[in-house]
Structure formats: structure tokens, C-alpha cells
C-alpha positions as CSV (number, residue, x, y, z in Angstrom):
1,M,132.2,117.1,116.0
2,A,128.8,115.5,115.6
3,E,125.8,117.8,115.6
4,V,123.3,117.2,118.3
5,K,119.6,118.2,117.9
6,H,117.7,119.2,121.1
7,I,114.1,119.6,121.9
8,T,112.1,120.4,125.1
9,Y,108.8,118.7,124.4
10,K,105.6,119.6,126.3
11,T,103.9,116.3,127.0
12,Q,100.1,115.8,126.8
13,G,97.9,113.5,128.8
14,T,100.7,112.2,131.2
15,C,101.9,112.9,134.7
16,S,105.2,114.1,133.2
17,Q,105.2,117.6,132.0
18,F,108.3,117.9,129.7
19,I,110.8,115.7,127.9
20,D,114.3,117.0,127.1
21,L,115.8,115.0,124.3
22,D,119.2,115.1,122.5
23,V,119.7,113.1,119.3
24,D,122.9,113.1,117.2
25,E,123.1,113.4,113.4
26,Q,123.0,109.5,113.1
27,G,119.7,109.4,115.0
28,I,121.2,108.0,118.2
29,I,119.7,109.2,121.4
30,Q,122.3,110.9,123.5
31,Q,120.3,112.1,126.5
32,V,116.7,112.0,127.7
33,F,115.2,113.7,130.8
34,F,111.6,113.7,131.9
35,T,110.2,116.5,134.2
36,G,107.6,115.1,136.5
37,G,106.0,111.7,136.3
38,C,107.1,108.4,138.0
39,N,110.8,109.2,138.7
40,G,112.1,105.6,139.0
41,N,110.3,104.3,135.9
42,L,111.3,107.3,133.8
43,Q,114.9,107.1,134.9
44,G,114.8,103.5,133.7
45,I,113.3,104.4,130.4
46,C,116.0,107.1,129.9
47,S,118.8,104.7,130.7
48,L,117.4,102.0,128.4
49,V,116.9,104.3,125.3
50,R,120.2,106.1,125.7
51,G,122.4,104.9,122.8
52,M,119.5,103.5,120.8
53,H,118.5,104.7,117.3
54,V,115.3,106.7,117.3
55,D,113.7,104.3,114.8
56,Q,114.1,101.4,117.3
57,V,112.7,103.5,120.1
58,K,109.7,104.5,118.0
59,E,109.0,100.9,117.1
60,K,109.2,99.7,120.7
61,L,107.4,102.5,122.5
62,N,104.8,103.8,120.0
63,G,101.2,103.4,121.3
64,I,101.9,102.3,124.8
65,R,99.1,103.4,127.1
66,C,99.2,104.2,130.8
67,G,96.1,102.6,132.4
68,Y,93.0,104.3,131.1
69,K,94.9,107.1,129.4
70,A,95.2,107.2,125.6
71,T,99.0,107.7,125.9
72,S,101.9,107.2,128.3
73,C,105.3,108.7,129.0
74,P,107.0,106.2,126.6
75,D,104.5,107.1,123.9
76,Q,105.1,110.8,124.5
77,L,108.8,110.2,124.0
78,V,107.9,108.9,120.5
79,R,106.0,112.1,119.9
80,A,109.0,114.1,121.0
81,I,111.2,112.2,118.6
82,E,108.8,112.8,115.8
83,E,108.7,116.5,116.6
84,L,112.5,116.7,116.6
85,Q,112.6,114.9,113.3
86,K,110.4,117.5,111.7
87,A,112.7,120.3,112.8
């Protein structure tokens, strides 16, 4: 049975408050859930990244900004992945 790593990441600078992320031992995203934020958009992001390798997600979403903010929910997902990789 494949090992799955989990993190509940406290976001910073976004409308969402937390990201729950599960990644398997091959680096494939199994599940992502955002708490708070723009529900429809975040459901779309979660659906799109499920099954993707974390390196692909980092490459595509790193540095995305939301309006005047220095970050965004997709960018915070990259931060959550990086935090999970450190563990």
C-alpha cells in the first residue's frame, strides 16, 4: 500500500484559510481541499491538480497573484507542497 503524506497548511494573504493536501510517495496529488475562499474556483483548481505530480503543479502555479495581493490560493498551494516536501 502506497504511503500518503498529509498536511493542513495555514494560508497567508488569501481569502482561503487552510489547504488540506494529500500526496503519495511518487509525488502525485491525491486530494486537495481549501477552506474558505472562492468555492467554485477552488473546486476547479482541486479537480485540475488531482492526479498531477507536485513538480508540475509547482511549475504552473508558483507566483500567481490575486489582484493587488502578493500571493493567491494557487500560489499558496505551491507553499503547502513545499512545506509537505520538507517534512
